[in-house]
Backbone as CSV, one residue per row, in Angstrom:
resi,resn,N_x,N_y,N_z,CA_x,CA_y,CA_z,C_x,C_y,C_z
1,MET,6.778,-17.909,-19.886,6.577,-16.505,-19.533,5.309,-16.359,-18.692
2,THR,5.438,-15.805,-17.505,4.306,-15.590,-16.610,3.608,-14.284,-16.964
3,ARG,2.308,-14.364,-17.251,1.540,-13.174,-17.603,0.931,-12.558,-16.335
4,VAL,1.206,-11.290,-16.120,0.751,-10.606,-14.910,-0.066,-9.376,-15.285
5,LEU,-1.279,-9.309,-14.779,-2.147,-8.159,-14.972,-2.111,-7.308,-13.714
6,ILE,-1.819,-6.027,-13.876,-1.757,-5.098,-12.749,-2.879,-4.084,-12.893
7,THR,-3.698,-3.959,-11.883,-4.736,-2.929,-11.878,-4.186,-1.671,-11.217
8,GLY,-4.835,-0.543,-11.452,-4.409,0.702,-10.822,-3.093,1.228,-11.361
9,ARG,-2.937,1.216,-12.675,-1.681,1.591,-13.324,-1.193,2.976,-12.927
10,ASN,-2.079,3.913,-12.652,-1.671,5.287,-12.370,-1.370,5.554,-10.899
11,GLY,-1.631,4.584,-10.028,-1.295,4.745,-8.620,0.194,4.573,-8.388
12,GLN,0.659,4.954,-7.215,2.097,4.930,-6.969,2.668,3.509,-7.014
13,LEU,1.960,2.520,-6.484,2.457,1.148,-6.542,2.311,0.583,-7.946
14,GLY,1.206,0.891,-8.602,1.021,0.427,-9.971,2.107,0.946,-10.893
15,GLN,2.483,2.204,-10.726,3.558,2.771,-11.531,4.881,2.056,-11.275
16,GLU,5.156,1.778,-10.006,6.417,1.109,-9.659,6.468,-0.292,-10.249
17,LEU,5.394,-1.030,-10.133,5.356,-2.387,-10.684,5.538,-2.364,-12.193
18,ALA,4.858,-1.453,-12.855,4.938,-1.384,-14.315,6.334,-1.019,-14.794
19,ALA,7.074,-0.278,-13.964,8.399,0.202,-14.368,9.522,-0.775,-14.043
20,THR,9.229,-1.817,-13.264,10.299,-2.700,-12.800,9.995,-4.177,-13.039
21,PRO,9.609,-4.569,-14.258,9.277,-5.983,-14.488,10.525,-6.859,-14.454
22,PRO,10.488,-7.952,-13.731,11.631,-8.863,-13.725,11.634,-9.753,-14.959
23,ALA,12.748,-10.368,-15.211,12.840,-11.296,-16.340,11.845,-12.435,-16.150
24,GLY,11.260,-12.862,-17.233,10.335,-13.992,-17.173,8.895,-13.614,-16.902
25,MET,8.616,-12.308,-16.823,7.243,-11.866,-16.596,6.807,-10.905,-17.695
26,GLU,5.617,-11.137,-18.191,5.001,-10.247,-19.169,3.924,-9.448,-18.453
27,LEU,4.148,-8.156,-18.295,3.236,-7.325,-17.522,2.268,-6.559,-18.413
28,ARG,1.024,-6.474,-17.970,0.045,-5.567,-18.551,-0.542,-4.758,-17.407
29,ALA,-0.212,-3.482,-17.358,-0.706,-2.602,-16.309,-1.786,-1.701,-16.894
30,LEU,-2.984,-1.762,-16.316,-4.122,-1.027,-16.855,-4.604,0.026,-15.872
31,ASP,-4.922,1.219,-16.388,-5.489,2.263,-15.550,-7.004,2.110,-15.496
32,ARG,-7.648,3.008,-14.779,-9.086,2.877,-14.574,-9.869,2.999,-15.870
33,ALA,-9.350,3.783,-16.820,-10.050,3.939,-18.094,-10.098,2.624,-18.862
34,SER,-9.072,1.798,-18.669,-9.002,0.513,-19.374,-9.578,-0.635,-18.554
35,LEU,-9.532,-0.490,-17.228,-10.062,-1.534,-16.353,-10.598,-0.887,-15.085
36,ASP,-11.911,-0.746,-15.025,-12.589,-0.191,-13.859,-13.035,-1.361,-12.993
37,ILE,-12.362,-1.554,-11.872,-12.656,-2.751,-11.070,-14.033,-2.690,-10.427
38,THR,-14.669,-1.521,-10.399,-16.024,-1.450,-9.846,-17.082,-1.858,-10.869
39,SER,-16.651,-2.165,-12.089,-17.567,-2.625,-13.135,-17.306,-4.101,-13.410
40,GLU,-18.283,-4.926,-13.146,-18.122,-6.363,-13.375,-17.848,-6.654,-14.848
41,THR,-18.507,-5.906,-15.728,-18.291,-6.103,-17.161,-16.874,-5.759,-17.560
42,SER,-16.373,-4.637,-17.063,-15.005,-4.220,-17.375,-13.996,-5.252,-16.906
43,VAL,-14.189,-5.764,-15.700,-13.273,-6.774,-15.154,-13.344,-8.057,-15.974
44,THR,-14.538,-8.504,-16.253,-14.718,-9.750,-17.002,-14.072,-9.661,-18.379
45,GLU,-14.274,-8.543,-19.061,-13.716,-8.386,-20.405,-12.193,-8.321,-20.379
46,ALA,-11.623,-7.563,-19.446,-10.169,-7.403,-19.398,-9.478,-8.710,-19.044
47,VAL,-9.959,-9.388,-18.031,-9.334,-10.651,-17.621,-9.549,-11.715,-18.680
48,GLY,-10.727,-11.729,-19.259,-10.997,-12.710,-20.302,-10.121,-12.517,-21.521
49,ALA,-9.828,-11.268,-21.868,-9.009,-10.983,-23.045,-7.527,-11.262,-22.792
50,LEU,-7.047,-10.925,-21.599,-5.617,-11.042,-21.317,-5.215,-12.414,-20.784
51,ARG,-6.150,-13.122,-20.167,-5.893,-14.460,-19.622,-4.594,-14.485,-18.805
52,PRO,-4.505,-13.670,-17.750,-3.273,-13.617,-16.974,-3.095,-14.851,-16.095
53,ASP,-1.852,-15.110,-15.731,-1.559,-16.146,-14.730,-1.720,-15.577,-13.329
54,TRP,-1.434,-14.279,-13.200,-1.547,-13.570,-11.925,-2.221,-12.225,-12.152
55,ILE,-2.984,-11.804,-11.163,-3.523,-10.446,-11.111,-3.004,-9.804,-9.833
56,VAL,-2.448,-8.611,-9.954,-2.025,-7.849,-8.778,-2.947,-6.642,-8.677
57,ASN,-3.770,-6.621,-7.641,-4.766,-5.563,-7.512,-4.237,-4.431,-6.633
58,THR,-3.750,-3.382,-7.294,-3.308,-2.187,-6.561,-4.357,-1.084,-6.608
59,ALA,-5.420,-1.280,-7.363,-6.484,-0.277,-7.450,-7.262,-0.251,-6.140
60,ALA,-7.575,0.939,-5.664,-8.295,1.046,-4.394,-8.813,2.460,-4.190
61,TYR,-9.785,2.572,-3.317,-10.218,3.871,-2.804,-9.397,4.110,-1.553
62,THR,-8.529,5.118,-1.568,-7.570,5.299,-0.467,-7.728,6.631,0.270
63,ALA,-8.755,7.384,-0.036,-8.988,8.660,0.662,-9.623,8.353,2.014
64,VAL,-8.782,8.166,3.014,-9.228,7.636,4.301,-10.282,8.516,4.967
65,ASP,-10.050,9.810,5.038,-11.019,10.685,5.690,-12.301,10.823,4.876
66,GLN,-12.149,10.970,3.565,-13.337,11.112,2.711,-14.211,9.864,2.748
67,ALA,-13.587,8.714,2.973,-14.346,7.464,2.999,-15.409,7.445,4.085
68,GLU,-15.199,8.212,5.150,-16.182,8.245,6.233,-17.534,8.769,5.738
69,GLN,-17.506,9.613,4.709,-18.749,10.132,4.140,-19.032,9.569,2.752
70,ALA,-18.160,8.693,2.300,-18.335,8.080,0.979,-18.210,6.566,1.110
71,ARG,-18.941,6.023,2.053,-18.853,4.596,2.364,-19.147,3.734,1.133
72,GLU,-20.156,4.105,0.384,-20.556,3.310,-0.783,-19.426,3.233,-1.808
73,GLN,-18.781,4.367,-2.066,-17.677,4.377,-3.033,-16.487,3.570,-2.529
74,ALA,-16.189,3.689,-1.245,-15.066,2.958,-0.682,-15.287,1.446,-0.784
75,PHE,-16.473,0.990,-0.437,-16.759,-0.447,-0.501,-16.866,-0.929,-1.945
76,ALA,-17.331,-0.047,-2.843,-17.424,-0.439,-4.252,-16.047,-0.777,-4.804
77,ALA,-15.055,0.034,-4.475,-13.702,-0.215,-4.978,-12.983,-1.292,-4.184
78,ASN,-13.051,-1.204,-2.865,-12.193,-2.038,-2.027,-12.748,-3.420,-1.715
79,GLN,-14.062,-3.558,-1.752,-14.644,-4.886,-1.530,-15.272,-5.442,-2.805
80,THR,-16.207,-4.715,-3.394,-16.880,-5.226,-4.591,-15.899,-5.399,-5.738
81,GLY,-15.018,-4.429,-5.934,-14.020,-4.537,-7.003,-13.115,-5.736,-6.813
82,ALA,-12.680,-5.963,-5.571,-11.845,-7.130,-5.282,-12.615,-8.424,-5.547
83,THR,-13.905,-8.409,-5.247,-14.737,-9.593,-5.493,-14.832,-9.896,-6.986
84,TYR,-15.069,-8.867,-7.793,-15.141,-9.069,-9.241,-13.823,-9.637,-9.776
85,LEU,-12.708,-9.118,-9.293,-11.403,-9.608,-9.752,-11.191,-11.057,-9.340
86,ALA,-11.575,-11.393,-8.126,-11.410,-12.776,-7.664,-12.273,-13.731,-8.480
87,GLN,-13.499,-13.330,-8.784,-14.385,-14.179,-9.599,-13.814,-14.367,-10.996
88,ALA,-13.282,-13.281,-11.569,-12.684,-13.374,-12.902,-11.422,-14.228,-12.869
89,ALA,-10.635,-14.103,-11.799,-9.427,-14.920,-11.662,-9.784,-16.392,-11.562
90,GLU,-10.851,-16.689,-10.846,-11.285,-18.082,-10.712,-11.664,-18.656,-12.071
91,ARG,-12.384,-17.888,-12.859,-12.788,-18.368,-14.181,-11.580,-18.553,-15.099
92,ALA,-10.571,-17.696,-14.939,-9.384,-17.750,-15.807,-8.322,-18.706,-15.291
93,GLY,-8.525,-19.261,-14.105,-7.509,-20.125,-13.513,-6.289,-19.352,-13.055
94,ALA,-6.482,-18.076,-12.721,-5.374,-17.203,-12.333,-5.266,-17.113,-10.809
95,ARG,-4.116,-16.640,-10.361,-3.905,-16.311,-8.954,-4.044,-14.803,-8.783
96,LEU,-4.329,-14.387,-7.557,-4.576,-12.970,-7.294,-3.819,-12.511,-6.058
97,ILE,-3.159,-11.362,-6.183,-2.575,-10.695,-5.025,-3.426,-9.479,-4.717
98,GLN,-4.027,-9.474,-3.554,-4.844,-8.351,-3.095,-4.013,-7.519,-2.128
99,ILE,-3.683,-6.292,-2.521,-2.908,-5.419,-1.650,-3.839,-4.851,-0.586
100,SER,-3.461,-5.026,0.671,-4.302,-4.549,1.764,-3.479,-3.687,2.719
101,THR,-3.983,-3.496,3.909,-3.504,-2.396,4.739,-3.456,-2.736,6.225
102,ASP,-2.602,-2.019,6.941,-2.560,-2.112,8.403,-3.864,-1.617,9.025
103,TYR,-4.655,-0.863,8.272,-5.881,-0.290,8.819,-6.976,-1.334,9.072
104,VAL,-6.722,-2.590,8.748,-7.678,-3.627,9.141,-7.556,-3.926,10.638
105,PHE,-6.507,-3.398,11.285,-6.317,-3.553,12.723,-6.609,-2.231,13.429
106,ASP,-6.868,-2.314,14.745,-7.137,-1.084,15.490,-5.888,-0.498,16.124
107,GLY,-4.759,-1.208,16.045,-3.505,-0.664,16.537,-3.352,-0.651,18.039
108,THR,-4.041,-1.552,18.741,-3.983,-1.559,20.205,-3.333,-2.818,20.768
109,LEU,-2.663,-3.613,19.928,-2.067,-4.865,20.399,-0.840,-4.636,21.269
110,GLY,-0.153,-3.537,21.080,1.073,-3.283,21.825,2.270,-4.022,21.262
111,ARG,2.124,-4.560,20.077,3.191,-5.280,19.365,2.841,-5.285,17.891
112,PRO,3.800,-5.643,17.012,3.460,-5.750,15.596,2.360,-6.780,15.361
113,ALA,1.388,-6.423,14.540,0.267,-7.327,14.268,0.704,-8.475,13.370
114,ARG,0.288,-9.684,13.741,0.582,-10.867,12.935,-0.561,-11.122,11.945
115,PRO,-0.272,-11.847,10.861,-1.318,-12.103,9.874,-2.549,-12.794,10.429
116,ASP,-2.369,-13.609,11.481,-3.504,-14.349,12.022,-4.171,-13.656,13.203
117,ASP,-3.747,-12.447,13.517,-4.410,-11.709,14.591,-5.816,-11.302,14.158
118,PRO,-6.764,-11.251,15.094,-8.113,-10.798,14.746,-8.090,-9.371,14.222
119,THR,-8.870,-9.115,13.195,-8.944,-7.769,12.647,-10.028,-6.977,13.370
120,ARG,-9.821,-5.660,13.416,-10.821,-4.776,14.028,-10.669,-3.388,13.439
121,PRO,-11.188,-3.182,12.228,-11.070,-1.866,11.589,-11.787,-0.790,12.403
122,ILE,-11.200,0.389,12.462,-11.811,1.486,13.219,-12.239,2.636,12.311
123,ASN,-12.162,2.425,11.005,-12.679,3.428,10.076,-13.237,2.730,8.841
124,VAL,-13.935,3.473,8.013,-14.599,2.906,6.833,-13.579,2.331,5.858
125,TYR,-12.503,3.046,5.640,-11.459,2.547,4.738,-10.972,1.170,5.170
126,GLY,-10.626,1.019,6.438,-10.150,-0.271,6.925,-11.195,-1.365,6.800
127,ALA,-12.450,-1.017,7.089,-13.528,-2.008,6.975,-13.726,-2.443,5.526
128,SER,-13.620,-1.497,4.601,-13.803,-1.846,3.189,-12.652,-2.724,2.684
129,LYS,-11.446,-2.447,3.142,-10.308,-3.275,2.738,-10.400,-4.669,3.362
130,ARG,-10.877,-4.762,4.569,-11.070,-6.074,5.185,-12.143,-6.857,4.431
131,GLY,-13.184,-6.169,3.992,-14.203,-6.845,3.199,-13.627,-7.418,1.928
132,GLY,-12.715,-6.687,1.287,-12.054,-7.192,0.088,-11.205,-8.415,0.380
133,GLU,-10.479,-8.379,1.487,-9.678,-9.539,1.885,-10.554,-10.785,2.002
134,GLU,-11.641,-10.651,2.731,-12.512,-11.798,2.989,-13.085,-12.369,1.697
135,SER,-13.504,-11.488,0.791,-14.076,-11.958,-0.472,-13.055,-12.716,-1.303
136,VAL,-11.875,-12.158,-1.417,-10.825,-12.773,-2.231,-10.447,-14.143,-1.684
137,LEU,-10.277,-14.241,-0.373,-9.884,-15.516,0.230,-11.007,-16.551,0.120
138,GLU,-12.248,-16.100,0.262,-13.374,-17.035,0.168,-13.513,-17.592,-1.244
139,ILE,-13.311,-16.766,-2.247,-13.499,-17.194,-3.631,-12.329,-18.025,-4.144
140,LEU,-11.097,-17.602,-3.817,-9.920,-18.215,-4.431,-9.139,-19.164,-3.518
141,GLY,-9.345,-19.074,-2.235,-8.622,-19.977,-1.333,-7.120,-19.849,-1.492
142,ASP,-6.469,-20.988,-1.759,-5.009,-21.006,-1.860,-4.470,-20.366,-3.133
143,ARG,-5.342,-19.872,-3.974,-4.883,-19.159,-5.170,-4.847,-17.647,-4.938
144,ALA,-5.023,-17.251,-3.677,-5.017,-15.827,-3.336,-3.923,-15.520,-2.326
145,LEU,-3.332,-14.353,-2.477,-2.406,-13.796,-1.491,-2.932,-12.432,-1.079
146,VAL,-3.225,-12.281,0.193,-3.548,-10.975,0.759,-2.260,-10.435,1.356
147,LEU,-1.798,-9.335,0.802,-0.535,-8.744,1.238,-0.817,-7.395,1.893
148,ARG,-0.708,-7.384,3.221,-0.941,-6.146,3.959,0.361,-5.355,4.078
149,THR,0.258,-4.063,3.923,1.422,-3.193,4.048,0.984,-1.904,4.734
150,ALA,1.919,-0.962,4.897,1.598,0.247,5.647,2.484,1.411,5.214
151,TRP,1.949,2.601,5.327,2.700,3.852,5.161,3.489,3.865,3.850
152,VAL,2.825,3.516,2.768,3.487,3.392,1.463,3.709,4.775,0.843
153,TYR,4.861,4.947,0.235,5.190,6.220,-0.400,6.119,5.986,-1.577
154,SER,6.248,6.987,-2.437,7.185,6.941,-3.554,7.511,8.371,-3.953
155,ALA,8.338,8.511,-4.962,8.706,9.848,-5.431,7.565,10.520,-6.188
156,THR,6.564,9.749,-6.583,5.428,10.301,-7.317,4.132,9.970,-6.590
157,GLY,3.084,10.662,-6.949,1.772,10.343,-6.409,1.449,11.089,-5.130
158,GLN,0.253,10.828,-4.619,-0.213,11.455,-3.389,0.169,10.583,-2.213
159,ASN,1.077,11.058,-1.393,1.531,10.302,-0.228,2.131,11.262,0.785
160,PHE,2.515,10.743,1.933,3.029,11.578,3.014,4.299,12.315,2.605
161,LEU,5.187,11.625,1.902,6.435,12.249,1.470,6.159,13.504,0.641
162,ASN,5.372,13.385,-0.378,5.127,14.518,-1.270,4.296,15.612,-0.613
163,SER,3.391,15.212,0.293,2.651,16.227,1.055,3.592,17.032,1.935
164,MET,4.523,16.341,2.590,5.480,17.030,3.450,6.386,17.955,2.641
165,LEU,6.862,17.497,1.507,7.736,18.337,0.683,7.016,19.610,0.245
166,ARG,5.752,19.458,-0.112,4.980,20.639,-0.525,4.781,21.601,0.638
167,LEU,4.394,21.073,1.794,4.135,21.928,2.952,5.421,22.569,3.477
168,MET,6.504,21.830,3.452,7.780,22.381,3.909,8.251,23.527,3.023
169,ALA,7.922,23.456,1.753,8.282,24.542,0.835,7.385,25.763,1.022
170,GLU,6.159,25.532,1.505,5.191,26.624,1.644,5.249,27.322,3.004
171,ARG,5.641,26.578,4.035,5.509,27.089,5.395,6.864,27.142,6.115
172,GLU,6.906,27.972,7.137,8.115,28.061,7.951,8.115,27.053,9.084
173,SER,6.925,26.523,9.417,6.834,25.523,10.487,5.658,24.596,10.233
174,LEU,5.769,23.389,10.782,4.737,22.366,10.650,4.575,21.641,11.974
175,THR,3.386,21.095,12.208,3.182,20.193,13.336,2.834,18.812,12.773
176,VAL,3.430,17.765,13.367,3.221,16.395,12.891,3.050,15.484,14.114
177,VAL,2.095,14.575,14.032,1.800,13.710,15.185,2.973,12.768,15.464
178,GLU,3.223,12.555,16.752,4.325,11.687,17.158,3.866,10.447,17.925
179,ASP,2.555,10.314,18.171,2.074,9.167,18.945,1.379,8.126,18.066
180,GLN,1.657,8.145,16.776,1.258,7.062,15.873,2.543,6.502,15.264
181,ILE,2.738,5.194,15.399,3.974,4.595,14.914,3.691,3.531,13.866
182,GLY,4.698,3.304,13.018,4.593,2.309,11.959,5.917,2.239,11.228
183,THR,5.861,1.846,9.958,7.080,1.750,9.161,6.859,2.345,7.786
184,PRO,7.517,3.458,7.468,7.461,3.970,6.102,7.942,2.894,5.134
185,THR,7.205,2.713,4.043,7.501,1.621,3.109,7.524,2.150,1.684
186,SER,8.665,2.040,1.042,8.792,2.532,-0.325,8.172,1.563,-1.316
187,THR,7.631,2.095,-2.398,7.043,1.229,-3.417,8.103,0.339,-4.076
188,LYS,9.347,0.794,-4.083,10.402,0.000,-4.703,10.576,-1.336,-3.985
189,GLY,10.694,-1.291,-2.659,10.836,-2.530,-1.901,9.592,-3.383,-1.954
190,LEU,8.434,-2.742,-1.925,7.179,-3.482,-1.971,7.011,-4.184,-3.313
191,ALA,7.367,-3.510,-4.400,7.274,-4.126,-5.723,8.207,-5.331,-5.822
192,ARG,9.410,-5.200,-5.282,10.364,-6.311,-5.311,9.776,-7.550,-4.635
193,VAL,9.118,-7.334,-3.506,8.543,-8.445,-2.757,7.338,-9.034,-3.482
194,ILE,6.538,-8.199,-4.110,5.387,-8.701,-4.866,5.852,-9.625,-5.990
195,PHE,6.863,-9.211,-6.731,7.358,-10.062,-7.810,7.962,-11.352,-7.257
196,ALA,8.640,-11.270,-6.127,9.206,-12.471,-5.509,8.098,-13.410,-5.043
197,ALA,7.007,-12.848,-4.538,5.878,-13.667,-4.096,5.232,-14.392,-5.274
198,ILE,5.173,-13.727,-6.425,4.652,-14.379,-7.628,5.541,-15.544,-8.019
199,GLN,6.832,-15.324,-8.025,7.770,-16.376,-8.420,7.727,-17.564,-7.470
200,SER,7.418,-17.302,-6.201,7.361,-18.375,-5.206,5.947,-18.897,-4.983
201,GLU,4.960,-18.348,-5.705,3.560,-18.759,-5.593,3.073,-18.732,-4.142
202,VAL,3.357,-17.621,-3.466,2.946,-17.447,-2.076,1.435,-17.256,-2.007
203,HIS,0.812,-17.830,-0.994,-0.624,-17.653,-0.817,-0.938,-17.433,0.663
204,GLY,-2.196,-17.122,0.939,-2.609,-16.861,2.313,-2.550,-15.373,2.630
205,ILE,-2.411,-15.064,3.916,-2.292,-13.679,4.372,-0.884,-13.451,4.891
206,HIS,-0.231,-12.429,4.393,1.115,-12.086,4.846,1.252,-10.574,4.943
207,HIS,2.273,-10.150,5.678,2.548,-8.731,5.867,3.899,-8.370,5.279
208,TRP,4.006,-7.117,4.804,5.311,-6.627,4.361,5.413,-5.117,4.529
209,THR,6.512,-4.698,5.140,6.898,-3.291,5.172,8.415,-3.254,5.072
210,ASP,8.961,-2.061,4.914,10.395,-1.915,5.089,10.726,-2.195,6.555
211,ALA,12.000,-2.196,6.894,12.425,-2.552,8.245,12.524,-1.320,9.141
212,GLY,12.284,-1.519,10.428,12.404,-0.441,11.388,11.068,0.139,11.794
213,VAL,11.100,1.094,12.704,9.896,1.718,13.244,10.106,3.223,13.310
214,ALA,9.055,3.976,13.059,9.109,5.441,13.143,7.729,5.963,13.514
215,SER,7.697,7.171,14.011,6.433,7.898,14.129,6.292,8.778,12.891
216,TRP,5.112,9.326,12.708,4.951,10.268,11.591,5.891,11.462,11.757
217,PHE,6.100,11.874,13.001,7.038,12.968,13.260,8.457,12.569,12.841
218,ASP,8.879,11.353,13.222,10.211,10.873,12.828,10.358,10.882,11.304
219,PHE,9.320,10.425,10.633,9.346,10.358,9.169,9.464,11.766,8.581
220,ALA,8.705,12.693,9.140,8.756,14.080,8.640,10.137,14.696,8.850
221,VAL,10.735,14.451,10.008,12.068,14.990,10.286,13.089,14.421,9.300
222,ALA,12.971,13.123,9.031,13.892,12.480,8.078,13.717,13.054,6.679
223,ILE,12.480,13.311,6.289,12.215,13.912,4.977,12.830,15.302,4.906
224,HIS,12.627,16.078,5.955,13.156,17.444,5.966,14.677,17.454,5.863
225,ALA,15.326,16.579,6.607,16.791,16.548,6.583,17.314,16.269,5.179
226,ARG,16.707,15.334,4.495,17.156,14.986,3.150,16.801,16.078,2.143
227,ALA,15.627,16.671,2.313,15.226,17.739,1.400,16.128,18.961,1.549
228,TRP,16.488,19.298,2.775,17.349,20.458,3.018,18.755,20.207,2.479
229,LEU,19.307,19.042,2.799,20.655,18.728,2.328,20.697,18.595,0.808
230,GLY,19.590,18.158,0.212,19.548,17.980,-1.233,19.194,19.230,-2.011
231,GLY,18.996,20.336,-1.316,18.694,21.580,-1.998,17.282,21.693,-2.521
232,LEU,16.366,20.893,-1.971,14.977,20.944,-2.420,14.174,22.021,-1.707
233,LEU,14.739,22.590,-0.642,14.068,23.639,0.109,14.916,24.902,0.074
234,SER,14.262,26.054,-0.052,14.991,27.313,-0.078,15.321,27.815,1.325
235,ARG,14.631,27.255,2.324,14.890,27.608,3.722,14.438,26.434,4.576
236,PRO,14.991,26.290,5.775,14.556,25.198,6.639,13.141,25.418,7.163
237,CYS,12.502,24.341,7.540,11.144,24.392,8.086,11.173,23.757,9.478
238,ARG,10.643,24.447,10.462,10.610,23.910,11.823,9.474,22.901,11.938
239,ILE,9.777,21.737,12.504,8.775,20.680,12.658,8.570,20.414,14.145
240,ARG,7.348,20.563,14.593,7.041,20.397,16.011,6.161,19.167,16.215
241,PRO,6.538,18.279,17.161,5.719,17.097,17.419,4.470,17.441,18.219
242,ILE,3.353,16.794,17.868,2.104,16.982,18.607,1.442,15.624,18.822
243,ALA,0.479,15.587,19.711,-0.322,14.390,19.936,-1.451,14.312,18.920
244,SER,-1.940,13.110,18.688,-3.051,12.930,17.754,-4.264,13.745,18.175
245,SER,-4.444,13.923,19.484,-5.579,14.692,19.980,-5.524,16.150,19.536
246,GLU,-4.324,16.623,19.179,-4.171,17.998,18.714,-4.391,18.124,17.205
247,TYR,-4.561,16.994,16.550,-4.769,17.008,15.098,-5.922,16.058,14.766
248,PRO,-7.146,16.441,15.104,-8.290,15.550,14.872,-8.548,15.346,13.385
249,THR,-8.891,14.129,13.042,-9.235,13.781,11.666,-10.609,13.130,11.646
250,ARG,-11.258,13.179,10.495,-12.594,12.605,10.371,-12.568,11.100,10.635
251,ALA,-11.538,10.423,10.130,-11.398,8.988,10.344,-10.344,8.728,11.413
252,PRO,-10.652,7.949,12.435,-9.629,7.610,13.430,-8.537,6.748,12.817
253,ARG,-7.315,6.900,13.325,-6.174,6.134,12.839,-5.677,5.170,13.919
254,PRO,-5.144,4.012,13.526,-4.536,3.116,14.519,-3.304,3.774,15.131
255,PRO,-3.140,3.737,16.440,-1.948,4.336,17.039,-0.673,3.535,16.766
256,ASP,-0.831,2.249,16.478,0.329,1.382,16.234,0.091,0.602,14.945
257,SER,0.809,0.969,13.892,0.632,0.332,12.581,1.735,-0.663,12.262
258,ARG,2.487,-1.095,13.255,3.551,-2.055,13.005,2.962,-3.400,12.573
259,LEU,3.593,-4.009,11.584,3.161,-5.303,11.072,4.283,-6.321,11.222
260,ASP,3.944,-7.494,11.696,4.899,-8.596,11.810,5.008,-9.272,10.446
261,LYS,6.171,-9.163,9.823,6.350,-9.713,8.477,7.178,-10.987,8.466
262,SER,7.325,-11.624,9.623,8.215,-12.787,9.716,7.761,-13.950,8.849
263,SER,6.448,-14.123,8.634,5.989,-15.267,7.838,6.449,-15.148,6.391
264,LEU,6.332,-13.951,5.818,6.753,-13.765,4.433,8.270,-13.720,4.323
265,ARG,8.913,-13.149,5.323,10.376,-13.093,5.320,10.964,-14.502,5.324
266,SER,10.324,-15.422,6.057,10.840,-16.793,6.117,10.672,-17.521,4.790
267,ILE,9.658,-17.148,4.022,9.426,-17.778,2.716,10.380,-17.218,1.674
268,LEU,10.521,-15.904,1.654,11.289,-15.243,0.590,12.757,-15.033,0.945
269,GLY,13.079,-15.109,2.235,14.457,-14.870,2.634,14.889,-13.435,2.457
270,ASP,13.934,-12.512,2.468,14.212,-11.090,2.259,13.990,-10.360,3.575
271,PRO,15.037,-9.802,4.181,14.872,-9.121,5.465,14.231,-7.752,5.350
272,GLY,14.181,-7.216,4.133,13.656,-5.877,3.941,14.723,-4.829,4.206
273,GLU,14.545,-3.681,3.595,15.521,-2.615,3.725,15.114,-1.681,4.859
274,ALA,16.091,-1.190,5.607,15.796,-0.216,6.656,15.139,1.011,6.032
275,TRP,14.080,1.487,6.654,13.308,2.559,6.006,14.132,3.826,5.742
276,PRO,15.095,4.215,6.587,15.889,5.400,6.221,16.722,5.188,4.955
277,ASP,17.221,3.961,4.768,17.993,3.670,3.551,17.086,3.700,2.322
278,ALA,15.891,3.161,2.467,14.935,3.196,1.357,14.549,4.632,1.024
279,LEU,14.413,5.465,2.047,14.086,6.870,1.825,15.211,7.579,1.071
280,ASP,16.458,7.245,1.391,17.596,7.806,0.655,17.478,7.501,-0.830
281,GLN,17.103,6.262,-1.146,16.998,5.852,-2.543,15.867,6.576,-3.258
282,VAL,14.779,6.818,-2.551,13.671,7.549,-3.159,14.085,8.988,-3.434
283,PHE,14.791,9.605,-2.515,15.242,10.980,-2.731,16.205,11.058,-3.915
284,ALA,16.962,10.004,-4.135,17.874,10.005,-5.281,17.128,10.022,-6.598
285,ARG,15.836,9.616,-6.558,15.035,9.568,-7.771,14.189,10.813,-7.970
286,ILE,14.039,11.621,-6.923,13.173,12.810,-7.022,13.780,13.801,-8.018
287,GLY,12.957,14.249,-8.936,13.404,15.220,-9.925,14.107,14.627,-11.129
288,LYS,14.209,13.274,-11.164,14.890,12.650,-12.304,13.863,12.040,-13.254
């Protein structure tokens, strides 16, 4: 039986992992009250007590805009916390999966970013996540997997899907940027791949998203269509595409968040699900 410790139990990915354990794995998913990754003592005690074979670190500071003014907090969770987990994993003889982000890139390659492409974060959040990647790989080497993903969402938690559903119910019209592209990625598919990576003892840096490409506007339109047909909205909401320049944010975003996942796909043999199909499955779970 493989023992797996999951941090960030209350986050959307942590919830998905905790709810979908495969056969042969014993999961312990801990929330921040039970395991605060920014506390070296908390990490040392939890890992020492549970003696996991694998740690999956889904805990993170993810408030991208707020991070610009909360640099210390962002780095405490995303770099220092990852460092504490890697050190504890080394002492326990465990492997570690560090969940990371497309935001370690600046989005100017003009193609999907490969795992070995140079990183160039353009905001504090991305820089803090890159710092976590570097620490984990330096401490654990081949016992670490850095898994970068993008545009993650689920039926629960704070994410683009739920923000759109709330705004569509409140307003008659919305504007959504159309010049930032990437791939909406459901926690269900991401969790499946994480468990497969554990079973295959994957290491190094790899990328994973659902299949296909969309803009934020495309994603919003798809959400609206499903919400309207599913009776989640009392009236339709008009969605108008705009440029990023018309919607300034405190933290700059990469214009192209596409990730090349061919390295992990070749190992696991999983092509990934088309993002519209994955979105259908998430909508089937909303309200249940």
